[in-house]
C-alpha positions in Angstrom: -54.7 -28.7 -109.0 -51.5 -26.7 -108.7 -49.2 -25.8 -111.6 -51.7 -26.3 -114.3 -51.5 -24.1 -117.5 -54.8 -22.9 -118.9 -54.6 -21.3 -122.4 -57.0 -19.4 -124.6 -60.1 -19.7 -122.4 -62.6 -17.3 -120.9 -62.2 -17.7 -117.1 -64.2 -16.2 -114.2 -61.9 -14.5 -111.7 -63.8 -16.4 -109.0 -62.5 -19.7 -110.4 -58.8 -18.7 -110.5 -56.8 -21.4 -108.6 -53.6 -21.3 -106.6 -50.4 -22.0 -108.5 -52.0 -21.9 -112.0 -50.8 -20.2 -115.1 -53.3 -18.4 -117.4 -52.0 -17.7 -120.9 -53.9 -15.7 -123.6 -57.1 -15.9 -121.5 -60.0 -13.5 -121.1 -60.6 -13.0 -117.3 -64.2 -12.1 -116.5 -65.4 -9.9 -113.7 -65.3 -11.0 -110.1 -68.3 -10.3 -107.8 -66.0 -10.3 -104.7 -62.7 -8.5 -104.0 -60.0 -10.2 -106.1 -57.5 -12.4 -104.2 -54.9 -14.3 -106.1 -51.9 -16.3 -104.7 -49.0 -17.8 -106.7 -50.7 -17.2 -110.1 -49.2 -16.2 -113.4 -51.2 -14.1 -115.9 -49.5 -14.1 -119.3 -51.0 -12.0 -122.1 -54.4 -12.0 -120.5 -57.3 -9.6 -121.0 -59.2 -8.4 -117.9 -62.8 -7.5 -118.4 -63.1 -5.5 -115.1 -61.6 -2.2 -114.0 -62.5 -2.4 -110.4 -59.8 -4.1 -108.3 -60.4 -2.1 -105.1 -59.2 -4.0 -102.0 -57.6 -6.7 -104.2 -54.7 -9.0 -103.0 -51.9 -10.1 -105.3 -49.5 -12.5 -103.5 -46.5 -14.1 -105.2 -48.1 -13.4 -108.5 -46.6 -12.7 -112.0 -48.6 -10.3 -114.3 -47.0 -10.3 -117.8 -48.1 -8.4 -120.9 -51.5 -7.6 -119.6 -53.6 -4.4 -119.8 -55.4 -2.5 -117.1 -56.2 0.9 -118.5 -57.7 3.4 -115.9 -58.3 0.5 -113.5 -58.8 1.2 -109.8 -56.6 -0.6 -107.3 -57.3 1.5 -104.2 -56.7 -0.2 -100.8 -55.0 -3.2 -102.5 -52.1 -5.3 -101.4 -49.2 -6.4 -103.6 -46.6 -8.7 -102.0 -43.6 -10.5 -103.6 -45.1 -10.1 -107.0 -43.8 -9.1 -110.4 -45.6 -6.9 -113.0 -43.9 -6.7 -116.3 -44.6 -5.3 -119.8 -48.1 -4.2 -118.8 -50.2 -1.2 -120.0 -51.5 0.5 -116.9 -51.9 4.1 -117.9 -54.1 6.2 -115.6 -54.5 3.4 -113.0 -55.4 4.5 -109.5 -53.4 2.8 -106.7 -54.1 5.6 -104.2 -55.5 5.4 -100.6 -53.5 2.9 -98.6 -52.5 0.5 -101.3 -49.4 -1.5 -100.2 -46.5 -2.6 -102.5 -44.0 -4.8 -100.6 -41.0 -6.6 -102.1 -42.2 -5.8 -105.7 -40.6 -5.5 -109.1 -42.3 -3.6 -111.8 -40.6 -3.7 -115.2 -41.2 -2.3 -118.7 -44.6 -1.0 -117.8 -46.6 2.0 -119.2 -47.8 3.8 -116.0 -48.1 7.4 -117.2 -50.7 9.5 -115.3 -51.1 6.8 -112.7 -51.9 7.8 -109.1 -49.8 6.2 -106.2 -50.7 8.9 -103.7 -51.0 7.9 -100.0 -49.6 4.4 -100.7 -47.0 2.4 -98.9 -43.8 1.2 -100.6 -41.4 -1.3 -99.1 -38.4 -2.6 -101.1 -39.9 -1.7 -104.5 -38.2 -1.2 -107.9 -39.7 0.3 -111.1 -37.3 -0.7 -113.9 -37.6 0.9 -117.4 -41.1 2.1 -116.7 -42.9 5.2 -118.2 -44.2 7.1 -115.1 -44.7 10.4 -116.9 -46.8 12.7 -114.6 -47.6 10.0 -112.1 -48.5 11.1 -108.6 -46.6 9.9 -105.6 -48.0 12.4 -103.1 -47.8 11.7 -99.3 -46.2 8.2 -99.9 -44.7 6.2 -97.1 -41.5 4.5 -98.0 -39.4 1.8 -96.2 -36.1 0.3 -97.2 -36.0 1.5 -100.8 -37.9 2.9 -103.8 -35.8 2.8 -107.0 -36.5 3.9 -110.6 -33.7 2.5 -112.8 -34.0 3.6 -116.4 -37.5 4.9 -115.8 -39.1 8.1 -117.0 -40.2 10.3 -114.1 -40.9 13.4 -116.1 -43.5 15.6 -114.3 -43.9 13.2 -111.3 -45.3 14.7 -108.2 -43.7 13.7 -104.8 -45.2 16.5 -102.7 -45.5 15.6 -99.0 -43.3 12.5 -99.5 -40.2 11.9 -97.4 -37.5 11.1 -100.0 -35.1 9.4 -97.6 -35.2 6.0 -99.2 -35.8 7.1 -102.8 -33.2 6.6 -105.5 -33.5 8.8 -108.7 -29.9 8.3 -109.8 -30.6 6.0 -112.7 -33.9 7.6 -113.8 -34.7 10.3 -116.3 -36.5 13.6 -115.9 -36.2 17.3 -116.6 -39.0 18.3 -114.3 -40.1 16.7 -111.1 -42.2 18.1 -108.1 -40.6 17.7 -104.7 -41.3 19.0 -101.2 -38.1 21.0 -100.3 -38.5 20.1 -96.6 -38.4 16.4 -97.3 -35.6 15.8 -99.9 -32.9 14.9 -97.3 -31.5 11.5 -98.2 -32.7 11.4 -101.8 -30.1 9.7 -104.1 -29.4 11.5 -107.3 -26.6 11.8 -109.9 -24.6 14.9 -110.8 -26.7 15.9 -113.8 -29.9 15.6 -111.7 -28.3 17.7 -109.0 -28.2 20.7 -111.4 -31.8 20.2 -112.4 -33.0 19.9 -108.8 -31.1 23.0 -107.7 -33.0 25.0 -110.3 -36.4 23.3 -109.5 -35.9 24.1 -105.8 -35.3 27.8 -106.6 -31.6 27.8 -105.7 -29.5 30.2 -107.7 -26.1 29.1 -108.9 -23.4 31.8 -109.4 
């Protein structure tokens, strides 16, 4: 049944149903790759850390925890992740984020290398020392009010990236691929120094 709300229960991932809301639930391991559609997870605890090749479609993940979880080769579409603790998560190796909003999340030391971003916004997220190496970007990748300190964008074409509302003192970029990157005046001074350019 669609639109049902399930609260305070222990649920197997394999019994998650389309259109349902799970609130304060404990979600047990799935024996198959996770696939959820039009589901809301609100203050849930996930027992597993292996989400390789998972699919998250039109899904809301709110105030959940995925510490050091693996999301390699996964697909996120038209979903929202907010107020989640996801430090050290691995999204690398062909994971796709398409039309996504990620808000108020702890994502320090996470790995987004060799992923695909299309129309994605990280808002007020802590991305300290996250890796975005060799990322493919379409339309936009924005970081309003997010912490990008120490993030690594080596081998990533920055054409559709917007840093202008983010915060950092150090970030790693590929000088050959910075054309088109949006920054503010203060960041321009920082990046000139980081790229080895001397101001006189």
